[in-house]
VEXGUZA-230970 format. One line per field, with one value per residue: x negated, y, z of N, C-alpha, C in turn. Coordinates in nm, 4 decimals. Example, Ala and Ser with C-alpha at 12.3 -4.5 7.8 and 13.67 -1.06 7.14 Angstrom:
REM VEXGUZA-230970
n_u (-1.3190	-1.2850)
n_v (-0.5690	-0.2250)
n_w (0.7800	0.7080)
ca_u (-1.2300	-1.3670)
ca_v (-0.4500	-0.1060)
ca_w (0.7800	0.7140)
c_u (-1.3200	-1.2900)
c_v (-0.3300	0.0030)
c_w (0.7800	0.7870)
//
This chain:
REM VEXGUZA-230970
n_u (2.7884	2.6544	2.8665	2.9050	2.9885	3.0582	3.0037	2.9720	2.8578	2.8858	2.6395	2.5128	2.6488	2.7896	3.0674	3.1669	3.0858	2.8140	2.6425	2.7568	2.7801	2.5155	2.2718	2.1217	2.2064	2.2814	2.3246	2.4253	2.4498	2.5987	2.6099	2.7262	2.6051	2.7550	2.7083	2.8041	2.7134	2.5430	2.2962	2.1983	2.1551	1.9683	1.6806	1.3242	1.2304	1.4434	1.6630	1.8373	2.1805	2.2454	2.1385	2.1542	2.1930	2.3603	2.3390	2.2520	2.2621	2.0978	2.1331	2.0000	2.0617	1.9421	2.0039	1.9176	2.0083	1.8567	1.9575	2.2756	2.2848	2.0750	1.9541	1.7805	1.7046	1.6748	1.6743	1.6866	1.7103	1.7236	1.7137	1.8252	1.8436	2.1441	2.2926	2.1944	2.1415	2.2026	1.9947	1.8992	1.6114	1.3522	1.1620	0.8153	0.6558	0.7822	0.9048	1.1519	1.3371	1.5197	1.4043	1.3693	1.2599	1.2237	1.1569	1.1348	1.0187	0.7547	0.4467	0.5180	0.6143	0.8347	1.0340	1.3646	1.5639	1.7931	1.8287	1.8145	1.8077	1.6234	1.5364	1.2983	1.1800	1.2296	1.3709	1.2892	1.4257	1.4618	1.4759	1.3496	1.5018	1.5875	1.8428	2.0357	2.2864	2.5023	2.6807	2.5536	2.4920	2.7333	3.0722	3.2449	3.1006	3.1068	3.1719	2.9430	2.6369	2.2887	2.0095	1.6944	1.4902	1.2481	1.1794	1.1577	1.0820	1.0309	0.9658	0.9967	0.9019	1.1420	1.2299	1.2408	1.3743	1.1999	0.9581	0.7517	0.8368	0.6414	0.4851	0.4644	0.6301	0.6256	0.7650	0.7599	0.9456	1.0702	1.3526	1.6074	1.9150	2.2743	2.5634	2.9122	3.1391	3.4427	3.5537	3.5055	3.7115	3.9273	3.9864	3.9666	3.7363	3.4194	3.1576	2.8534	2.5569	2.2548	1.9048	1.6314	1.2812	1.0266	0.7021	0.4868	0.3585	0.3762	0.3935	0.6671	0.9351	1.0641	1.2846	1.1733	1.2982	1.5916	1.9300	2.2015	2.5449	2.7855	3.0996	3.2873	3.5359	3.7195	3.8466	3.9827	4.0185)
n_v (0.6503	0.4880	0.4090	0.5539	0.4900	0.5875	0.6570	0.9290	1.0527	1.3002	1.3725	1.5669	1.8842	2.2134	2.2057	1.9407	1.5985	1.4293	1.6141	1.9156	2.2625	2.2996	2.4651	2.3357	2.0888	1.7488	1.4519	1.1187	0.8345	0.5601	0.3756	0.2333	0.1541	0.0907	-0.1107	0.0202	0.1671	0.1979	-0.0379	-0.3069	-0.3582	-0.1712	-0.0505	-0.0163	0.2381	0.4063	0.6028	0.4716	0.4828	0.3667	0.1571	-0.1140	-0.2902	-0.3908	-0.1806	-0.1074	0.1825	0.3960	0.7006	1.0094	1.3326	1.6595	1.9839	2.3197	2.6355	2.9431	3.1969	3.3626	3.3504	3.1980	2.8746	2.5810	2.2552	1.8966	1.5831	1.2297	0.9235	0.5784	0.2829	-0.0495	-0.3631	-0.5515	-0.7207	-0.9008	-0.8255	-0.8525	-0.8544	-0.7670	-0.8636	-0.6318	-0.5397	-0.6141	-0.5126	-0.3130	-0.0400	0.0771	-0.1115	-0.4189	-0.7483	-0.9809	-1.2182	-1.5715	-1.6489	-1.8919	-2.0922	-2.3302	-2.2359	-1.9730	-1.7298	-1.8197	-1.6728	-1.5922	-1.4142	-1.3105	-1.2589	-1.2964	-0.9971	-0.8268	-0.6300	-0.6248	-0.4590	-0.1625	0.1548	0.4989	0.8107	1.1638	1.5069	1.8411	2.1407	2.4834	2.7086	2.9891	3.2118	3.3983	3.5747	3.7402	3.9645	4.0612	4.0380	3.9524	3.7689	3.5381	3.2565	3.1651	2.9949	2.9869	2.7793	2.6108	2.3310	2.0860	1.7768	1.4189	1.0833	0.7611	0.4538	0.0988	-0.1533	-0.3506	-0.7022	-0.9356	-1.2351	-1.3406	-1.2214	-0.9397	-0.6114	-0.3764	-0.1181	0.0125	0.3285	0.6899	1.0153	1.3680	1.6650	1.9933	2.1966	2.4225	2.5688	2.6368	2.6725	2.6790	2.7199	2.6127	2.5583	2.7694	2.9340	2.7960	2.6019	2.2749	2.2033	2.1780	2.3090	2.2243	2.3352	2.2451	2.2731	2.0907	2.0192	1.7911	1.7726	1.6217	1.2847	0.9250	0.6428	0.6561	0.6902	0.9907	1.2678	1.5744	1.8064	1.8595	1.9238	1.9422	1.9084	1.9020	1.8137	1.8263	1.6876	1.7223	1.5647	1.5906	1.4151)
n_w (-6.4356	-6.1368	-5.8533	-5.5378	-5.2021	-4.8668	-4.5120	-4.2995	-3.9937	-3.7454	-3.5148	-3.3572	-3.3370	-3.3745	-3.3303	-3.3106	-3.2113	-3.0325	-2.9034	-2.8388	-2.9371	-3.0070	-3.2028	-3.3989	-3.6346	-3.6531	-3.8309	-3.9234	-4.1391	-4.3265	-4.6310	-4.9469	-5.2669	-5.5696	-5.8562	-6.1141	-6.3245	-6.6472	-6.7034	-6.7335	-7.0083	-7.0973	-7.2540	-7.1667	-7.2373	-7.2215	-7.0170	-6.7603	-6.6409	-6.4081	-6.1272	-6.1232	-5.9102	-5.6048	-5.3444	-5.0035	-4.8115	-4.5761	-4.4168	-4.2943	-4.1805	-4.1130	-4.0073	-3.9642	-3.8641	-3.9249	-3.9107	-3.9644	-4.2404	-4.3460	-4.3913	-4.2929	-4.4064	-4.3820	-4.5402	-4.5460	-4.7168	-4.7003	-4.8870	-4.9390	-5.1116	-5.1287	-5.2856	-5.5688	-5.9222	-6.2799	-6.5713	-6.9036	-7.0817	-7.1399	-7.4341	-7.4596	-7.6492	-7.8051	-7.6579	-7.6841	-7.7375	-7.6694	-7.5705	-7.8332	-7.9094	-7.8294	-7.5094	-7.3853	-7.5264	-7.5998	-7.4622	-7.4127	-7.1520	-7.0102	-6.8817	-6.8992	-7.1476	-7.0414	-6.7132	-6.3501	-6.1583	-5.9167	-5.6229	-5.3857	-5.1995	-4.9987	-5.1026	-5.0695	-5.0488	-5.0598	-4.9285	-4.8639	-4.7794	-4.8362	-4.7800	-4.8822	-4.7922	-4.9849	-4.8761	-4.7057	-4.8453	-4.9538	-4.8549	-5.0471	-5.1886	-5.0409	-5.0957	-5.2298	-5.2446	-5.2508	-5.3219	-5.2593	-5.3299	-5.2251	-5.3401	-5.2969	-5.4067	-5.3417	-5.4672	-5.5448	-5.7816	-5.9693	-5.9898	-6.2472	-6.3187	-6.1291	-6.1882	-6.1495	-6.2502	-6.3570	-6.1499	-5.8086	-5.7593	-5.7431	-5.6983	-5.7062	-5.6926	-5.7815	-5.7159	-5.8058	-5.7133	-5.7200	-5.5238	-5.5330	-5.3003	-5.2227	-4.9759	-4.8082	-4.8684	-4.7870	-4.9741	-5.0794	-5.2460	-5.4098	-5.6056	-5.7536	-5.9089	-6.0415	-6.1116	-6.1975	-6.1812	-6.2253	-6.0667	-5.9820	-5.9378	-6.0082	-6.2292	-6.3000	-6.5116	-6.6306	-6.7020	-6.8447	-6.7621	-6.5683	-6.5680	-6.3608	-6.2914	-6.0417	-5.9163	-5.6264	-5.4086	-5.1053	-4.8089	-4.4942	-4.1897)
ca_u (2.6861	2.6962	2.9605	2.8592	3.0865	2.9873	3.0590	2.8747	2.9065	2.8153	2.5840	2.5014	2.7160	2.8521	3.2095	3.1988	2.9695	2.7622	2.5913	2.8279	2.7233	2.3775	2.2541	2.0751	2.3083	2.2247	2.4250	2.3720	2.5546	2.5694	2.6903	2.6991	2.6063	2.8100	2.6397	2.8990	2.6458	2.4770	2.1621	2.1561	2.1138	1.8943	1.5359	1.2361	1.2085	1.5647	1.6957	1.9652	2.2693	2.2650	2.0210	2.1727	2.2066	2.4431	2.2432	2.2963	2.1821	2.1040	2.0992	1.9909	2.0584	1.9153	2.0215	1.8912	2.0305	1.7713	2.0539	2.4048	2.2760	1.9604	1.9598	1.6743	1.7618	1.5971	1.7554	1.6187	1.7955	1.6518	1.8048	1.7818	1.9343	2.2236	2.3342	2.1147	2.2149	2.1571	1.9327	1.8410	1.4677	1.3023	1.0493	0.6831	0.5878	0.8527	0.9744	1.2865	1.4216	1.5233	1.3276	1.4473	1.1975	1.2646	1.0454	1.1383	0.9509	0.6246	0.3426	0.5683	0.6094	0.9471	1.1338	1.4720	1.6029	1.8975	1.7823	1.8501	1.7273	1.6215	1.4366	1.2742	1.1270	1.3225	1.3457	1.3071	1.4488	1.5106	1.4365	1.3460	1.5796	1.6188	1.9648	2.0675	2.4273	2.5132	2.7665	2.4682	2.4923	2.8698	3.1753	3.3036	3.0176	3.1075	3.1693	2.8243	2.5177	2.1717	1.9221	1.5730	1.4558	1.1333	1.2384	1.0678	1.1438	0.9328	1.0393	0.9202	0.9559	1.2296	1.1803	1.3277	1.3411	1.0874	0.8375	0.7571	0.8390	0.5722	0.4141	0.5343	0.6347	0.6618	0.7908	0.7878	1.0068	1.1250	1.4877	1.6820	2.0568	2.3790	2.6866	3.0330	3.2036	3.5821	3.5904	3.5023	3.8413	4.0261	4.0134	3.8793	3.6601	3.2875	3.0868	2.7086	2.4807	2.1158	1.8031	1.5205	1.1595	0.9232	0.5697	0.3816	0.4053	0.3133	0.4675	0.8117	0.9834	1.1536	1.3068	1.0902	1.3865	1.7229	2.0372	2.3089	2.6649	2.8608	3.2243	3.3233	3.6646	3.7091	3.9675	3.9470	4.1201)
ca_v (0.6128	0.4053	0.4690	0.5456	0.5118	0.5881	0.7222	1.0162	1.0865	1.4092	1.3372	1.6966	1.9835	2.3148	2.1821	1.8007	1.5132	1.4019	1.7390	2.0315	2.3959	2.3068	2.5294	2.2335	1.9889	1.6184	1.3531	0.9934	0.7617	0.4370	0.3697	0.1281	0.1934	-0.0168	-0.1035	0.0417	0.2383	0.1200	-0.0755	-0.4406	-0.3620	-0.0484	-0.0737	0.0567	0.3766	0.4841	0.6298	0.4088	0.5608	0.2899	0.0860	-0.2548	-0.3693	-0.3400	-0.1354	-0.0499	0.3004	0.4601	0.8414	1.1000	1.4742	1.7573	2.1214	2.4192	2.7727	3.0481	3.3026	3.3349	3.3382	3.1188	2.7397	2.4857	2.1209	1.7789	1.4624	1.1092	0.8068	0.4544	0.1912	-0.1888	-0.4437	-0.6528	-0.8166	-0.8884	-0.8008	-0.9188	-0.7603	-0.8171	-0.8403	-0.5337	-0.5824	-0.5723	-0.4544	-0.1912	-0.0004	0.1262	-0.2253	-0.5360	-0.8598	-1.0624	-1.3498	-1.6713	-1.6654	-2.0246	-2.1896	-2.3746	-2.1346	-1.8440	-1.7203	-1.8912	-1.5834	-1.5803	-1.2795	-1.2690	-1.3184	-1.2272	-0.8788	-0.7992	-0.5382	-0.6787	-0.3554	-0.0490	0.2826	0.6133	0.9309	1.2712	1.6431	1.9538	2.2438	2.6133	2.7612	3.1281	3.2425	3.5295	3.6625	3.8384	4.0840	4.1101	3.9414	3.9034	3.6566	3.4375	3.1160	3.1335	2.9551	2.9613	2.6888	2.5601	2.1990	2.0021	1.6437	1.3057	0.9549	0.6541	0.3342	-0.0205	-0.2133	-0.4656	-0.8304	-0.9994	-1.3771	-1.3687	-1.1499	-0.7976	-0.5187	-0.2511	-0.0895	0.1091	0.4628	0.8024	1.1384	1.4913	1.7613	2.1175	2.2176	2.5428	2.5401	2.7253	2.6071	2.7591	2.6410	2.6479	2.5416	2.9030	2.9963	2.6923	2.5186	2.1587	2.1708	2.2390	2.2938	2.2392	2.3410	2.2313	2.2631	2.0202	1.9987	1.7124	1.8335	1.5261	1.1480	0.8242	0.5205	0.6788	0.7614	1.0991	1.3768	1.6898	1.9001	1.7996	2.0142	1.8584	1.9742	1.8084	1.8650	1.7468	1.7129	1.6844	1.5390	1.5806	1.3444)
ca_w (-6.3398	-6.0242	-5.7580	-5.3995	-5.0966	-4.7398	-4.3932	-4.2347	-3.8602	-3.6784	-3.3843	-3.2908	-3.4213	-3.2885	-3.3057	-3.2797	-3.1951	-2.8987	-2.8478	-2.8911	-2.9167	-3.0534	-3.3332	-3.4919	-3.6656	-3.6855	-3.8691	-3.9764	-4.2089	-4.3990	-4.7532	-5.0440	-5.4076	-5.6523	-5.9866	-6.2237	-6.4319	-6.7508	-6.6616	-6.7780	-7.1490	-7.1266	-7.2708	-7.0746	-7.2795	-7.2005	-6.8768	-6.7251	-6.5535	-6.2855	-6.0764	-6.1511	-5.7889	-5.4966	-5.2429	-4.8768	-4.7819	-4.4447	-4.4383	-4.1806	-4.2181	-4.0082	-4.0555	-3.8610	-3.9119	-3.8701	-3.8796	-4.0269	-4.3863	-4.3881	-4.3337	-4.3257	-4.4007	-4.4185	-4.5581	-4.5925	-4.7386	-4.7262	-4.9536	-4.9542	-5.1925	-5.0588	-5.3877	-5.6900	-6.0457	-6.4018	-6.6642	-7.0275	-7.0788	-7.2380	-7.5167	-7.4149	-7.7653	-7.8432	-7.5352	-7.7144	-7.7728	-7.5834	-7.6240	-7.9269	-7.9231	-7.7310	-7.4158	-7.3227	-7.6119	-7.5506	-7.4669	-7.3650	-7.0050	-6.9518	-6.8215	-6.9967	-7.1894	-6.9472	-6.5880	-6.2263	-6.1317	-5.7730	-5.5651	-5.2525	-5.1106	-4.9899	-5.1680	-4.9807	-5.1287	-4.9739	-4.9643	-4.7711	-4.8495	-4.7766	-4.8422	-4.8475	-4.8133	-5.0492	-4.7970	-4.6386	-4.9286	-4.9653	-4.8150	-5.1715	-5.2345	-4.9358	-5.1391	-5.3087	-5.1713	-5.3338	-5.2487	-5.3201	-5.2776	-5.2563	-5.3335	-5.3138	-5.4391	-5.3348	-5.5094	-5.5786	-5.9044	-5.9581	-6.0388	-6.3452	-6.3248	-6.0414	-6.2307	-6.1171	-6.3628	-6.3319	-6.0255	-5.7228	-5.8171	-5.6584	-5.7725	-5.6332	-5.7845	-5.7280	-5.7677	-5.7708	-5.7336	-5.6709	-5.4819	-5.5151	-5.1955	-5.2014	-4.8355	-4.7477	-4.8974	-4.7524	-5.0925	-5.0550	-5.3669	-5.4118	-5.7327	-5.7442	-6.0334	-6.0002	-6.2163	-6.1340	-6.2609	-6.1573	-6.0768	-5.9467	-5.9190	-6.0920	-6.2646	-6.2991	-6.6308	-6.5922	-6.7960	-6.8100	-6.6932	-6.5459	-6.5265	-6.3069	-6.2405	-5.9577	-5.8581	-5.5087	-5.3430	-4.9642	-4.7295	-4.3529	-4.1092)
c_u (2.7398	2.7941	2.9069	2.9747	3.0142	3.0615	2.9478	2.9334	2.8209	2.7700	2.5675	2.5549	2.7798	2.9961	3.2412	3.0706	2.9234	2.7127	2.6641	2.7490	2.5733	2.3727	2.2119	2.1827	2.2401	2.3378	2.3566	2.4854	2.5037	2.6597	2.6470	2.7038	2.6491	2.7565	2.7353	2.8347	2.5786	2.3332	2.1138	2.0997	2.0396	1.7454	1.4536	1.2244	1.3306	1.5937	1.8344	2.0477	2.3007	2.1369	2.0362	2.1978	2.3131	2.3501	2.3142	2.2044	2.2054	2.0537	2.0960	1.9795	2.0265	1.9242	1.9978	1.9120	1.9341	1.8546	2.1828	2.3947	2.1644	1.9578	1.8425	1.7286	1.6601	1.6938	1.6653	1.7201	1.7075	1.7503	1.7432	1.8869	2.0125	2.2813	2.2526	2.2037	2.1615	2.0963	1.8835	1.6948	1.4248	1.1841	0.9179	0.6044	0.6485	0.9416	1.1161	1.3841	1.4201	1.4457	1.4168	1.3876	1.2452	1.1483	1.0418	1.0706	0.8150	0.5186	0.3868	0.5748	0.7296	1.0513	1.2402	1.5017	1.7182	1.8656	1.8305	1.7524	1.7379	1.5214	1.4183	1.2221	1.2216	1.2767	1.3712	1.3175	1.5041	1.4595	1.4180	1.4096	1.5888	1.7377	1.9936	2.2105	2.4410	2.6055	2.6848	2.4636	2.6315	2.9683	3.2431	3.2298	3.0150	3.1039	3.0385	2.7038	2.4064	2.0739	1.7998	1.5306	1.3118	1.1797	1.1314	1.1481	1.0334	1.0053	0.9423	0.9814	1.0512	1.1623	1.2845	1.2847	1.2214	0.9590	0.8540	0.7494	0.7695	0.5082	0.4987	0.5252	0.6640	0.6795	0.8168	0.8438	1.0545	1.2606	1.5438	1.8293	2.1481	2.5024	2.7979	3.1241	3.3465	3.6271	3.5893	3.6343	3.9561	4.0736	3.9178	3.8029	3.5260	3.2190	2.9387	2.6482	2.3332	2.0238	1.6765	1.4049	1.0613	0.7861	0.4569	0.4443	0.3302	0.4081	0.6191	0.8527	1.0870	1.1769	1.2249	1.1697	1.5235	1.8200	2.1571	2.4232	2.7489	2.9841	3.2665	3.4607	3.6569	3.8467	3.9254	4.0585	4.0679)
c_v (0.5184	0.4828	0.4478	0.5736	0.5075	0.6615	0.8009	1.0639	1.1977	1.3634	1.4619	1.8030	2.0875	2.2828	2.0404	1.7248	1.5033	1.5283	1.8564	2.1592	2.4026	2.3814	2.4270	2.1267	1.8597	1.5219	1.2310	0.9166	0.6371	0.4325	0.2556	0.1884	0.0725	-0.0024	-0.0939	0.1143	0.1454	0.0900	-0.2038	-0.4405	-0.2351	-0.0801	0.0141	0.2046	0.4651	0.4972	0.5741	0.5017	0.4865	0.2205	-0.0651	-0.3437	-0.3103	-0.3092	-0.0849	0.0664	0.3511	0.6027	0.9170	1.2421	1.5588	1.8961	2.2180	2.5591	2.8701	3.1700	3.2693	3.3103	3.2461	2.9854	2.6555	2.3449	2.0148	1.6622	1.3478	0.9962	0.6873	0.3507	0.0521	-0.2644	-0.5404	-0.7556	-0.7941	-0.8657	-0.8857	-0.8141	-0.8335	-0.7743	-0.7371	-0.5904	-0.5303	-0.5044	-0.3200	-0.1490	0.0501	0.0124	-0.3311	-0.6491	-0.9475	-1.2018	-1.4424	-1.6977	-1.8031	-2.1309	-2.2246	-2.2661	-1.9971	-1.8451	-1.7839	-1.8054	-1.5535	-1.4353	-1.2240	-1.3382	-1.2368	-1.1117	-0.8459	-0.6889	-0.5804	-0.5761	-0.2353	0.0714	0.3929	0.7386	1.0402	1.4064	1.7294	2.0711	2.3718	2.6701	2.9022	3.1588	3.3851	3.6244	3.7646	3.9697	4.1467	4.0015	3.8803	3.7799	3.5407	3.2930	3.0730	3.1070	2.9267	2.8753	2.6484	2.4314	2.1626	1.8588	1.5364	1.1790	0.8492	0.5222	0.2204	-0.0851	-0.3278	-0.5913	-0.8915	-1.1446	-1.4137	-1.2992	-0.9996	-0.7126	-0.3891	-0.2431	0.0023	0.2499	0.5670	0.9261	1.2519	1.5909	1.8841	2.1417	2.3493	2.5174	2.6479	2.6421	2.7102	2.6773	2.6891	2.6342	2.6753	2.9768	2.8996	2.6151	2.3994	2.1111	2.2438	2.2082	2.3200	2.2421	2.3446	2.2131	2.2083	2.0002	1.9146	1.7789	1.7392	1.3882	1.0515	0.7073	0.5378	0.7529	0.8669	1.1922	1.4967	1.7938	1.8347	1.9070	1.9289	1.9455	1.8712	1.8773	1.7707	1.7881	1.6570	1.6575	1.5181	1.5108	1.3227)
c_w (-6.2339	-5.9360	-5.6170	-5.3042	-4.9629	-4.6306	-4.3264	-4.1024	-3.8012	-3.5401	-3.2985	-3.3855	-3.3308	-3.2500	-3.2596	-3.2524	-3.0509	-2.8297	-2.9115	-2.8592	-2.9442	-3.1855	-3.4378	-3.5104	-3.7102	-3.7183	-3.9272	-4.0415	-4.2770	-4.5215	-4.8424	-5.1838	-5.4903	-5.7946	-6.1048	-6.3422	-6.5307	-6.7083	-6.7287	-6.9195	-7.1916	-7.1395	-7.1769	-7.1091	-7.2570	-7.0512	-6.8457	-6.6371	-6.4246	-6.2444	-6.0862	-6.0317	-5.6977	-5.3802	-5.1191	-4.8440	-4.6406	-4.4599	-4.3061	-4.2336	-4.0952	-4.0692	-3.9398	-3.9184	-3.8437	-3.8306	-3.9549	-4.1765	-4.4352	-4.3141	-4.3842	-4.3068	-4.4415	-4.4354	-4.6033	-4.6067	-4.7739	-4.7767	-4.9635	-5.0351	-5.1041	-5.1561	-5.5136	-5.8112	-6.1592	-6.4946	-6.7884	-7.0343	-7.1829	-7.3144	-7.4592	-7.5260	-7.8022	-7.7262	-7.5583	-7.7458	-7.6633	-7.6495	-7.7123	-7.9465	-7.8121	-7.6345	-7.3493	-7.4081	-7.5520	-7.5688	-7.4217	-7.2120	-6.9355	-6.8836	-6.9253	-7.0312	-7.1072	-6.8146	-6.4687	-6.2019	-5.9834	-5.7407	-5.4197	-5.1531	-5.1098	-5.0709	-5.0662	-5.0668	-5.0370	-5.0183	-4.8401	-4.8455	-4.7666	-4.8533	-4.7905	-4.8876	-4.8668	-4.9745	-4.7188	-4.7152	-4.9337	-4.9240	-4.9372	-5.2224	-5.1351	-4.9854	-5.2061	-5.2178	-5.2705	-5.2556	-5.3309	-5.2508	-5.3121	-5.2335	-5.3525	-5.3405	-5.4437	-5.3611	-5.5388	-5.7026	-5.8746	-6.0098	-6.1314	-6.3585	-6.2403	-6.0785	-6.2081	-6.2427	-6.3232	-6.1954	-5.9370	-5.7812	-5.7108	-5.7447	-5.6752	-5.7337	-5.7080	-5.7931	-5.7154	-5.7993	-5.6795	-5.6378	-5.4727	-5.4251	-5.1704	-5.0585	-4.7610	-4.7671	-4.8685	-4.8746	-5.0866	-5.1781	-5.3606	-5.5446	-5.7111	-5.8845	-5.9942	-6.1204	-6.1519	-6.2320	-6.1803	-6.1727	-6.0369	-5.9310	-6.0089	-6.1132	-6.2611	-6.4257	-6.5923	-6.7098	-6.7497	-6.7316	-6.6806	-6.4971	-6.4864	-6.2561	-6.1663	-5.9014	-5.7462	-5.4567	-5.2020	-4.9049	-4.5844	-4.2758	-3.9669)
//
């Protein structure tokens, strides 16, 4: 897939930031997504592992603990293109294939099979989350966190050779997950397992169910 790099800064936090000793935690950050995932040669009917562009993202996180074991969170990330990409033209007849005819001949639309790919409108993606810490049941379960998400993704179509591909899209989904947090045991590793099911939206090709496993490593300086 694509590679994301970024910086997140605590604005309000019990330990650091502008407002110390607040229960509510607020952070903001900026990052860049690098187009290392497969995208240029993926037909419309297939799900690409990348977005094909170099994007700049702005993220805001808000977390509020109701008590020691229950946390409410909101996150929003807005993304804009900073460098365009390249894409092979998908077939308009067979969605599982790329275009093989010559679109530059007389009478065709003139958009080449290999053209510049851009997105001129921002994408907004985020979630509302409730997380429950299993340590409320037993200290032995301290590294385990269970969570539930309501997620959204509002996107705009890209342009290939100056022509818009499709219509604006939106998606709403529900997700259940579990986190095994090594930081609770002073081990800088975290494992996330999430199961997501879309339940509403339009103009967005999606998998009916998505199971994702993510391994994270941390370094504090």
